[in-house]
C-alpha positions as CSV (number, residue, x, y, z in Angstrom):
1,P,21.4,23.2,61.5
2,S,22.6,21.4,64.5
3,L,21.7,17.7,64.5
4,T,22.1,15.4,67.5
5,S,23.2,11.8,66.9
6,G,25.0,10.7,70.0
7,T,27.0,13.9,70.0
8,T,26.0,17.3,68.6
9,K,27.6,17.9,65.2
10,N,27.2,20.7,62.6
11,V,26.4,19.2,59.2
12,S,26.1,20.9,55.8
13,R,22.6,21.6,54.7
14,A,22.2,21.4,50.9
15,F,20.5,24.2,49.1
16,Y,19.3,23.5,45.5
17,T,18.6,26.7,43.7
18,N,18.7,28.6,40.4
19,S,21.2,31.0,38.8
20,N,19.8,34.1,40.6
21,Y,20.7,32.8,44.0
22,Y,24.0,31.6,42.6
23,V,24.9,35.0,41.4
24,F,24.0,36.6,44.7
25,L,26.0,34.1,46.7
26,R,28.9,34.5,44.4
27,L,28.8,38.3,44.8
28,F,28.6,37.9,48.6
29,Q,31.5,35.6,48.5
30,I,33.6,38.1,46.5
31,L,32.8,40.9,49.0
32,Y,33.6,38.6,52.0
33,E,37.0,37.5,50.5
34,R,38.1,41.1,49.8
35,F,37.1,42.4,53.1
36,N,38.7,39.5,54.9
37,K,41.9,39.9,53.0
38,L,42.2,43.6,53.9
39,R,41.4,42.7,57.5
40,E,44.4,40.3,57.5
41,L,46.7,42.7,55.7
42,G,45.8,45.6,58.0
43,P,48.4,45.1,60.7
44,E,51.2,44.4,58.2
45,C,50.4,47.5,56.2
46,Q,50.1,49.7,59.3
47,S,53.4,48.4,60.7
48,R,55.2,49.2,57.4
49,A,53.6,52.7,57.3
50,I,54.8,53.4,60.9
51,Q,58.4,52.3,60.0
52,A,58.4,54.5,56.9
53,H,57.1,57.5,58.9
54,Q,59.8,57.0,61.6
55,A,62.5,56.7,58.9
56,Q,61.7,60.3,57.8
57,S,62.2,60.0,54.1
58,V,63.6,63.0,52.1
59,A,60.1,63.7,50.7
60,T,58.6,63.8,54.2
61,K,61.4,66.1,55.5
62,L,60.9,68.5,52.6
63,G,57.1,68.5,53.0
64,L,56.5,67.1,49.6
65,R,54.4,64.2,50.8
66,Q,51.1,65.6,51.8
67,Q,48.6,63.7,54.0
68,V,45.3,62.7,52.4
69,D,42.5,65.0,53.6
70,V,40.2,62.0,54.2
71,L,42.7,60.4,56.6
72,K,43.5,63.5,58.6
73,P,40.8,62.9,61.3
74,Y,42.3,59.4,62.0
75,D,45.4,58.5,64.0
76,L,46.9,56.1,61.5
77,E,49.6,54.9,64.0
78,H,47.3,53.8,66.8
79,T,43.9,53.1,65.1
80,D,43.2,49.8,63.6
81,Y,43.4,50.0,59.8
82,Y,40.4,47.8,59.3
83,S,38.2,50.0,61.5
84,I,39.2,53.0,59.4
85,F,38.6,51.1,56.3
86,L,35.0,50.1,57.3
87,E,34.1,53.8,58.1
88,L,35.5,55.0,54.8
89,V,33.6,52.3,52.9
90,D,30.4,53.2,54.6
91,Q,30.9,56.9,53.7
92,F,31.8,56.0,50.1
93,L,28.7,53.8,49.6
94,Q,26.4,56.5,51.1
95,G,27.8,59.1,48.8
96,Q,29.5,61.1,51.5
97,L,32.9,60.4,50.0
98,E,34.0,60.9,46.4
99,S,35.5,58.1,44.4
100,N,38.9,59.7,43.9
101,S,39.3,60.5,47.6
102,F,38.3,56.9,48.6
103,D,40.8,55.4,46.1
104,E,43.6,57.7,47.3
105,A,43.0,56.8,50.9
106,M,43.0,53.1,50.1
107,R,46.3,53.4,48.3
108,V,47.9,55.2,51.2
109,M,46.7,52.6,53.7
110,Y,47.1,49.4,51.7
111,G,49.5,50.2,48.9
112,I,49.5,47.8,46.0
113,N,46.8,45.7,47.7
114,A,44.2,48.6,47.4
115,Y,43.1,47.2,44.0
116,R,41.0,44.6,45.9
117,I,38.5,47.1,47.2
118,L,38.5,50.0,44.6
119,T,35.5,48.5,42.8
120,V,33.5,47.8,46.0
121,D,30.7,50.1,44.9
122,K,30.1,48.2,41.7
123,V,30.0,44.8,43.5
124,V,27.6,46.2,46.1
125,Q,25.4,47.7,43.4
126,A,25.3,44.4,41.5
127,A,24.4,42.5,44.7
128,S,21.6,45.1,45.5
129,K,20.0,44.6,42.0
130,N,20.2,40.9,42.4
131,I,18.5,41.1,45.8
132,Q,15.6,43.0,44.2
133,T,15.2,40.1,41.8
134,L,15.2,37.5,44.6
135,V,12.4,39.3,46.5
136,S,10.2,40.0,43.5
137,D,10.7,37.0,41.1
138,A,8.1,34.3,41.7
139,R,10.5,31.4,41.0
140,C,13.0,32.7,43.5
141,I,10.3,33.1,46.2
142,D,9.1,29.5,45.5
143,I,12.6,28.1,45.8
144,L,13.2,29.8,49.1
145,E,9.8,28.7,50.5
146,L,10.6,25.2,49.4
147,F,13.9,25.3,51.2
148,T,12.3,26.5,54.5
149,A,9.3,24.1,54.2
150,L,11.1,20.9,53.5
151,P,12.9,18.9,56.2
152,A,16.6,19.7,56.2
153,V,18.5,17.8,53.5
154,H,22.1,17.5,54.6
155,E,25.2,15.3,54.1
156,Q,23.7,12.6,56.2
157,S,20.3,12.5,54.5
158,P,19.5,9.5,52.3
159,L,19.9,9.8,48.6
160,R,16.2,9.8,48.0
161,S,15.8,13.1,49.9
162,H,18.5,14.7,47.7
163,I,16.9,13.5,44.4
164,A,13.4,14.4,45.4
165,Y,14.5,17.9,46.6
166,R,16.5,18.5,43.4
167,M,13.6,17.4,41.1
168,K,11.2,19.8,42.9
169,V,13.6,22.6,42.3
170,E,14.1,21.6,38.6
171,A,10.3,21.7,38.2
172,L,10.3,25.3,39.6
173,V,13.2,26.7,37.5
174,G,11.9,25.2,34.3
175,A,13.7,23.3,31.5
176,D,15.8,26.2,30.2
177,E,17.8,26.8,33.4
178,H,20.3,24.7,35.3
179,V,20.2,23.9,39.0
180,F,23.0,24.7,41.4
181,R,23.7,23.0,44.7
182,V,25.2,25.1,47.5
183,D,26.7,23.6,50.6
184,Y,28.5,25.2,53.6
185,L,31.1,22.9,55.2
186,Y,31.4,23.7,58.9
187,D,34.6,21.9,59.6
188,S,36.6,23.9,57.0
189,Q,34.3,26.9,57.0
190,T,34.0,26.7,53.2
191,M,31.0,27.3,50.9
192,T,30.9,25.1,47.8
193,M,28.8,25.5,44.7
194,Q,28.1,22.9,42.1
195,L,26.4,23.2,38.7
196,L,24.0,20.3,38.0
197,R,23.0,19.8,34.4
198,R,19.9,17.8,33.6
199,E,22.0,14.7,32.8
200,D,24.2,15.0,35.9
201,V,23.6,12.7,38.9
202,T,22.7,14.4,42.1
203,L,25.4,12.8,44.2
204,D,28.6,11.6,42.4
205,E,29.8,9.6,45.3
206,A,29.2,6.0,44.1
207,V,32.6,4.2,43.5
208,T,32.1,0.5,43.9
209,E,29.6,-1.7,42.1
210,E,27.6,-2.1,45.2
211,E,27.4,1.6,45.8
212,R,26.3,2.3,42.2
213,W,23.7,-0.5,42.5
214,A,22.4,1.1,45.7
215,Y,22.3,4.5,44.0
216,Y,20.3,3.1,41.1
217,V,17.8,1.4,43.4
218,D,17.3,4.5,45.5
219,S,16.6,6.5,42.4
220,Y,14.4,3.8,40.8
221,V,11.9,3.6,43.6
222,L,11.1,7.3,43.4
223,F,8.2,8.7,41.4
224,E,10.7,11.0,39.7
225,P,12.6,9.8,36.6
226,T,15.5,7.4,37.4
227,E,18.8,9.1,37.2
228,G,21.3,7.8,34.7
229,V,18.5,6.3,32.5
230,P,17.8,8.0,29.2
231,Q,14.3,9.6,29.2
232,L,11.6,9.2,26.5
233,H,11.5,12.1,24.1
234,G,9.8,13.0,20.9
235,D,8.5,10.0,18.9
236,R,10.2,7.3,21.0
237,P,7.8,4.4,22.1
238,R,5.9,4.9,25.3
239,P,4.9,2.2,27.8
240,Y,1.2,2.9,27.4
241,L,-0.8,2.9,24.2
242,R,-2.8,6.1,23.6
243,R,-5.6,4.2,21.8
244,H,-6.5,2.5,25.2
245,L,-7.3,5.9,26.8
246,H,-11.0,6.7,26.5
247,A,-11.8,10.4,26.9
248,D,-15.5,9.6,27.3
249,E,-15.0,7.8,30.6
250,C,-15.1,10.4,33.3
251,D,-16.6,8.4,36.2
252,Y,-14.3,5.6,37.3
253,V,-14.9,2.9,39.9
254,I,-11.4,1.7,40.6
255,S,-9.9,-0.8,42.9
256,S,-6.2,-1.5,43.4
257,R,-3.8,-3.4,45.6
258,S,0.0,-3.1,45.5
259,N,1.8,-6.2,46.7
260,L,4.3,-6.8,43.9
261,E,7.9,-7.3,45.1
262,I,11.0,-7.2,42.9
263,K,14.7,-7.8,43.2
264,I,17.4,-6.0,41.2
265,A,20.6,-7.9,40.3
266,V,23.8,-6.1,41.4
267,N,25.8,-6.9,38.2
268,T,23.2,-6.8,35.5
269,Y,20.4,-4.6,37.1
270,K,17.9,-7.2,35.9
271,L,14.5,-7.0,37.5
272,C,13.2,-10.3,39.0
273,F,9.6,-10.5,40.2
274,L,9.1,-12.6,43.4
275,T,6.7,-15.5,43.2
276,G,3.4,-15.0,45.0
277,T,3.4,-11.2,44.8
278,E,1.4,-9.1,42.5
279,D,-0.2,-5.7,41.8
280,I,-3.9,-5.6,41.1
281,Y,-5.8,-2.8,39.3
282,A,-9.4,-3.1,38.2
283,N,-11.5,-0.4,36.5
284,H,-15.1,-1.5,37.4
285,S,-16.7,1.3,35.4
286,R,-15.8,-0.4,32.1
287,R,-17.2,-3.7,33.3
288,A,-20.4,-2.4,34.9
289,R,-21.2,0.2,32.1
290,V,-23.4,1.9,34.7
291,A,-21.0,4.0,36.7
292,S,-23.7,6.3,37.9
293,D,-25.8,3.5,39.4
294,E,-24.9,3.3,43.1
295,A,-26.3,-0.2,43.4
296,A,-24.1,-1.4,40.5
297,K,-21.1,0.3,42.2
298,A,-21.7,-1.5,45.4
299,A,-22.1,-4.8,43.6
300,C,-18.9,-4.4,41.8
301,E,-17.0,-3.5,45.0
302,E,-18.6,-6.5,46.8
303,Q,-17.6,-8.8,44.0
304,W,-14.0,-7.4,44.0
305,E,-13.7,-7.9,47.7
306,G,-14.8,-11.4,47.4
307,R,-12.2,-12.2,44.7
308,T,-9.3,-10.7,46.6
309,R,-9.9,-12.1,50.1
């Protein structure tokens, strides 16, 4: 995306995803690197082939070096190698060219560098199967819909946006699978991939005490679990007592007000509640004992308003 802040600048948009998208992007990266390398080697290999042809080696003079049938329609001295390569790859993938003929043509054109592309059919086949998973698997579809629906999360976004986005993806992929973060860096034209385990922090950029404190606070204020803090599992104590939960109370008359303010110490992370601030929560249904009586509800609400004014 292109964001405007004084001047237009391309920034990296983060994509939090699962292993299926990671595998596809990795296969795409492999294909791109191999094609790009042969594109760069094309002029050099072509120049070397022209020089060898002009030198008229003994094998050429005696007619012992035969030209590959697949390459006979092409003028190898004046046609760009990469253009020929793309046509041969297209024929090979469509089944119009046998594997042996394709391999032989690549070795004639690129010599010892031909190994980079001899397995192109297997890489494309693996990528095709992975695409079928991406368009049919419910989790993959949900991850893509989440990516397109959410506001862009990029390198300039606040930490809260990254954590919230990551937590939503973790909820989609489930507890048995890791999350990957994919970024494309426009300045260096580089795609980066990062494996994020459950215990890993989303952004490992905090260096100083102040930065780590700000990271903790940003994570603490979210509804999602605070990063870097061990979560409650198994039989560990919980903040609410189960015996205080009454299953028979279905109709609640509730009033609440949130005005509590806290400060977090930079060095000790100790919570300090500010004087004169408080959170208020009242369940009138327990006090009234007649939650279905509209008059009782109105009386409770009126009494509540009078106390909190």
